[in-house]
Backbone as ProteinMPNN parsed JSONL, in Angstrom:
{"seq_chain_A": "MKTKPPTTEKLPDFERSLAELEALVTRLEEGDVPLEEALKTFERGVALTRQCQTALRTAQQKVEILLTRNGDESIESFADPDETDDAGR", "coords_chain_A": {"N_chain_A": [[124.157, 101.603, 7.504], [123.733, 102.179, 4.129], [123.147, 100.118, 1.312], [123.915, 99.905, -2.117], [121.401, 99.386, -4.55], [121.235, 96.514, -6.711], [122.417, 96.862, -10.034], [120.153, 97.144, -12.63], [120.436, 97.44, -15.269], [121.177, 95.839, -18.204], [124.006, 94.616, -19.895], [124.623, 94.975, -23.396], [123.897, 92.146, -25.411], [125.804, 89.722, -27.291], [124.77, 89.333, -29.923], [123.185, 91.613, -30.332], [125.111, 93.642, -30.121], [126.764, 92.953, -32.278], [124.99, 93.28, -34.436], [124.497, 96.036, -34.276], [127.079, 96.946, -34.757], [127.479, 96.058, -37.398], [125.58, 97.664, -38.69], [126.688, 100.19, -38.246], [129.075, 99.971, -39.703], [128.08, 99.679, -42.302], [126.878, 102.154, -42.598], [129.114, 103.853, -42.449], [130.495, 102.97, -44.701], [128.944, 103.924, -46.749], [129.719, 106.524, -46.996], [128.673, 109.135, -46.802], [128.717, 110.511, -44.411], [129.223, 113.135, -42.147], [132.476, 114.316, -41.095], [132.971, 114.641, -38.248], [130.839, 113.202, -37.147], [131.398, 110.741, -38.296], [133.754, 110.076, -36.989], [132.809, 109.75, -34.352], [131.088, 107.635, -34.791], [132.896, 105.686, -35.62], [134.376, 105.435, -33.249], [132.409, 104.354, -31.571], [132.068, 101.959, -32.903], [134.538, 100.716, -32.434], [134.336, 100.298, -29.672], [132.158, 98.511, -29.629], [133.281, 96.385, -31.036], [135.21, 95.532, -29.219], [133.525, 94.685, -27.14], [132.255, 92.523, -28.407], [134.47, 90.851, -28.9], [135.217, 90.268, -26.271], [132.934, 88.88, -25.412], [133.061, 86.656, -27.105], [135.505, 85.502, -26.283], [134.819, 84.825, -23.659], [132.786, 82.955, -24.136], [134.294, 80.981, -25.431], [135.996, 80.193, -23.358], [134.11, 79.087, -21.611], [133.242, 76.897, -23.136], [135.617, 75.434, -23.253], [135.914, 74.809, -20.529], [133.614, 73.255, -20.123], [134.177, 71.094, -21.831], [136.404, 70.029, -20.55], [135.31, 69.282, -18.103], [133.689, 67.203, -18.906], [135.421, 65.208, -19.334], [136.803, 65.193, -21.692], [139.614, 66.305, -22.467], [141.125, 67.108, -24.587], [141.272, 69.557, -26.966], [140.224, 70.152, -30.143], [141.219, 71.745, -33.151], [139.127, 73.633, -35.313], [138.283, 72.231, -38.337], [137.843, 72.974, -41.626], [135.638, 71.336, -43.713], [135.745, 71.681, -46.443], [138.316, 72.25, -47.018], [141.09, 70.533, -48.09], [144.031, 68.62, -47.692], [147.128, 67.465, -49.179], [147.416, 64.885, -48.153], [144.854, 64.103, -47.661], [143.649, 63.591, -50.051]], "CA_chain_A": [[124.845, 101.82, 6.24], [122.9, 101.8, 2.99], [123.822, 99.45, 0.201], [123.371, 100.247, -3.434], [120.639, 98.304, -5.182], [121.94, 95.975, -7.878], [122.118, 97.518, -11.3], [119.247, 96.344, -13.455], [120.788, 97.645, -16.667], [121.877, 94.69, -18.753], [124.916, 94.926, -20.993], [124.128, 94.425, -24.656], [124.396, 90.808, -25.697], [126.679, 89.616, -28.462], [124.035, 89.508, -31.175], [122.777, 93.013, -30.453], [126.329, 94.412, -30.394], [127.196, 92.652, -33.637], [124.048, 93.906, -35.372], [124.762, 97.472, -34.263], [128.372, 97.137, -35.415], [127.251, 95.9, -38.837], [124.864, 98.857, -39.159], [127.647, 101.292, -38.254], [129.996, 99.761, -40.827], [127.325, 99.987, -43.52], [126.707, 103.61, -42.644], [130.4, 104.463, -42.772], [130.864, 102.592, -46.064], [128.189, 104.751, -47.683], [130.583, 107.671, -47.221], [128.032, 110.449, -46.744], [128.645, 110.906, -43.007], [130.173, 114.206, -41.844], [133.686, 113.848, -40.436], [132.819, 114.545, -36.787], [129.93, 112.087, -36.893], [132.105, 109.518, -38.687], [134.691, 109.757, -35.904], [132.013, 109.228, -33.228], [130.597, 106.323, -35.219], [134.052, 104.793, -35.576], [134.672, 105.193, -31.836], [131.385, 103.415, -31.095], [132.385, 100.678, -33.534], [135.667, 100.124, -31.706], [133.803, 99.809, -28.395], [131.346, 97.325, -29.918], [134.207, 95.316, -31.403], [135.789, 95.036, -27.965], [132.473, 93.93, -26.446], [132.074, 91.253, -29.118], [135.649, 90.026, -28.648], [135.123, 89.792, -24.884], [131.871, 87.871, -25.364], [133.565, 85.449, -27.773], [136.506, 84.891, -25.395], [134.087, 84.227, -22.544], [132.128, 81.751, -24.648], [135.333, 79.981, -25.683], [136.426, 79.685, -22.054], [133.037, 78.218, -21.106], [133.289, 75.645, -23.901], [136.79, 74.686, -22.796], [135.596, 74.281, -19.194], [132.641, 72.169, -20.282], [134.86, 69.94, -22.407], [137.261, 69.471, -19.513], [134.437, 68.636, -17.112], [133.133, 65.981, -19.472], [136.49, 64.235, -19.493], [137.466, 65.339, -22.985], [140.532, 67.4, -22.236], [141.791, 67.529, -25.816], [140.468, 70.464, -27.776], [140.693, 70.073, -31.518], [140.972, 72.917, -33.971], [138.079, 73.489, -36.306], [138.796, 71.947, -39.681], [136.84, 73.211, -42.65], [135.564, 70.14, -44.547], [136.042, 72.026, -47.83], [139.77, 72.31, -47.179], [141.754, 69.229, -48.05], [145.459, 68.704, -47.955], [147.595, 66.413, -50.075], [147.235, 63.58, -47.528], [143.427, 63.777, -47.657], [143.15, 63.379, -51.425]], "C_chain_A": [[123.981, 101.313, 5.093], [123.74, 101.106, 1.935], [123.14, 99.858, -1.086], [122.547, 99.092, -3.971], [121.396, 97.801, -6.395], [121.492, 96.695, -9.143], [121.254, 96.598, -12.151], [119.561, 96.497, -14.935], [121.646, 96.487, -17.157], [122.798, 95.148, -19.883], [124.364, 94.321, -22.272], [124.716, 93.038, -24.92], [125.166, 90.808, -27.02], [125.932, 89.928, -29.757], [123.625, 90.963, -31.391], [123.998, 93.886, -30.79], [126.798, 94.196, -31.822], [126.289, 93.311, -34.669], [124.274, 95.415, -35.435], [126.076, 97.781, -34.981], [128.225, 97.037, -36.934], [126.543, 97.125, -39.424], [125.804, 100.054, -39.232], [128.613, 101.185, -39.436], [129.315, 100.116, -42.136], [127.189, 101.491, -43.692], [128.01, 104.302, -43.036], [130.821, 104.157, -44.213], [130.123, 103.419, -47.106], [128.921, 106.064, -47.969], [129.946, 109.035, -47.125], [127.836, 110.936, -45.306], [129.655, 112.025, -42.783], [131.328, 113.69, -40.976], [133.509, 113.656, -38.938], [131.914, 113.365, -36.41], [130.584, 110.754, -37.239], [133.084, 109.098, -37.593], [133.963, 109.177, -34.696], [131.496, 107.83, -33.552], [131.719, 105.296, -35.165], [134.399, 104.43, -34.133], [133.673, 104.204, -31.233], [131.653, 102.02, -31.663], [133.529, 99.965, -32.837], [135.187, 99.552, -30.375], [132.977, 98.536, -28.592], [132.221, 96.133, -30.284], [134.819, 94.7, -30.157], [134.771, 94.223, -27.172], [132.285, 92.556, -27.086], [133.256, 90.315, -28.868], [135.62, 89.455, -27.236], [134.076, 88.697, -24.766], [132.345, 86.565, -26.001], [134.613, 84.734, -26.912], [135.834, 84.187, -24.226], [133.411, 82.938, -22.975], [133.142, 80.64, -24.888], [135.811, 79.372, -24.374], [135.382, 78.743, -21.464], [133.047, 76.872, -21.817], [134.461, 74.795, -23.431], [136.554, 74.074, -21.417], [134.636, 73.106, -19.297], [133.293, 70.923, -20.866], [135.738, 69.258, -21.371], [136.437, 68.732, -18.471], [133.88, 67.317, -17.614], [134.209, 64.947, -19.768], [137.214, 64.313, -20.815], [138.383, 66.546, -22.895], [141.27, 67.832, -23.494], [140.827, 68.375, -26.636], [141.062, 70.464, -29.173], [140.358, 71.359, -32.248], [139.857, 72.604, -34.954], [138.724, 73.253, -37.664], [137.649, 72.118, -40.662], [136.803, 72.003, -43.566], [135.855, 70.422, -46.021], [137.534, 72.095, -48.097], [140.341, 70.919, -47.092], [143.23, 69.44, -48.313], [145.879, 67.539, -48.845], [147.364, 65.03, -49.487], [145.766, 63.141, -47.572], [142.863, 63.495, -49.013], [143.277, 61.976, -51.86]], "O_chain_A": [[123.552, 100.159, 5.089], [124.894, 101.464, 1.7], [121.937, 100.12, -1.122], [122.955, 97.936, -3.859], [122.117, 98.561, -7.041], [120.331, 97.079, -9.284], [121.581, 95.43, -12.362], [119.016, 95.769, -15.766], [122.703, 96.196, -16.597], [122.412, 95.965, -20.719], [123.712, 93.278, -22.241], [125.899, 92.801, -24.676], [125.159, 91.793, -27.76], [126.413, 90.699, -30.587], [123.709, 91.479, -32.506], [123.917, 94.765, -31.648], [127.187, 95.146, -32.502], [126.771, 93.843, -35.669], [124.248, 96.006, -36.514], [126.172, 98.76, -35.721], [128.789, 97.848, -37.668], [126.871, 97.568, -40.525], [125.73, 100.846, -40.171], [128.926, 102.182, -40.086], [129.906, 100.782, -42.986], [127.363, 102.028, -44.787], [128.011, 105.223, -43.853], [131.437, 104.997, -44.869], [130.613, 103.598, -48.221], [128.769, 106.646, -49.043], [130.632, 110.031, -47.351], [126.902, 111.685, -45.022], [130.814, 111.897, -43.177], [131.161, 112.737, -40.215], [133.866, 112.603, -38.409], [132.201, 112.628, -35.466], [130.357, 109.753, -36.56], [133.228, 107.91, -37.303], [134.441, 108.223, -34.082], [131.47, 106.952, -32.689], [131.515, 104.169, -34.715], [134.681, 103.272, -33.826], [134.058, 103.317, -30.471], [131.479, 101.019, -30.968], [133.494, 98.746, -32.666], [135.581, 98.451, -29.991], [133.089, 97.593, -27.809], [131.935, 95.003, -29.888], [134.931, 93.478, -30.056], [135.113, 93.19, -26.596], [132.169, 91.549, -26.388], [133.064, 89.119, -28.649], [135.96, 88.291, -27.028], [134.303, 87.693, -24.092], [132.057, 85.485, -25.486], [134.611, 83.506, -26.822], [136.23, 83.085, -23.845], [133.458, 81.938, -22.258], [132.872, 79.479, -24.58], [136.011, 78.16, -24.291], [135.729, 77.716, -20.882], [132.882, 75.829, -21.185], [134.324, 73.588, -23.233], [136.956, 72.937, -21.169], [134.82, 72.083, -18.637], [132.99, 69.81, -20.437], [135.803, 68.03, -21.326], [136.836, 67.663, -18.008], [133.626, 66.409, -16.822], [133.931, 63.921, -20.388], [138.161, 63.559, -21.038], [137.985, 67.669, -23.207], [141.98, 68.838, -23.467], [139.714, 67.953, -26.951], [142.247, 70.74, -29.361], [139.331, 71.985, -31.986], [139.672, 71.459, -35.369], [139.609, 74.0, -38.08], [136.608, 71.473, -40.534], [137.829, 71.658, -44.153], [136.177, 69.501, -46.771], [137.976, 72.01, -49.243], [140.1, 70.203, -46.12], [143.622, 70.332, -49.066], [145.044, 66.714, -49.217], [147.138, 64.081, -50.238], [145.472, 61.946, -47.525], [141.677, 63.182, -49.122], [142.903, 61.642, -52.984]]}, "name": "protein", "num_of_chains": 1, "seq": "MKTKPPTTEKLPDFERSLAELEALVTRLEEGDVPLEEALKTFERGVALTRQCQTALRTAQQKVEILLTRNGDESIESFADPDETDDAGR"}
């Protein structure tokens, strides 16, 4: 019985997907794309958005696992230092 060789094609990484998505958005914002091409471009943009969201979720899960392994089981929300509330003034 023959086994399939492992696929050598690598999925696009987050940065490449994001850069392509940004280029597609810029192109669509220019407004001079024919309708059929705009729809295909939009469809590609949706796929890239999903890839980026999946990559971000995976990265977040890895961070949470690493924090748990290091004994720091409390995960704090990111607080923007520029934002202050009444108690911080």
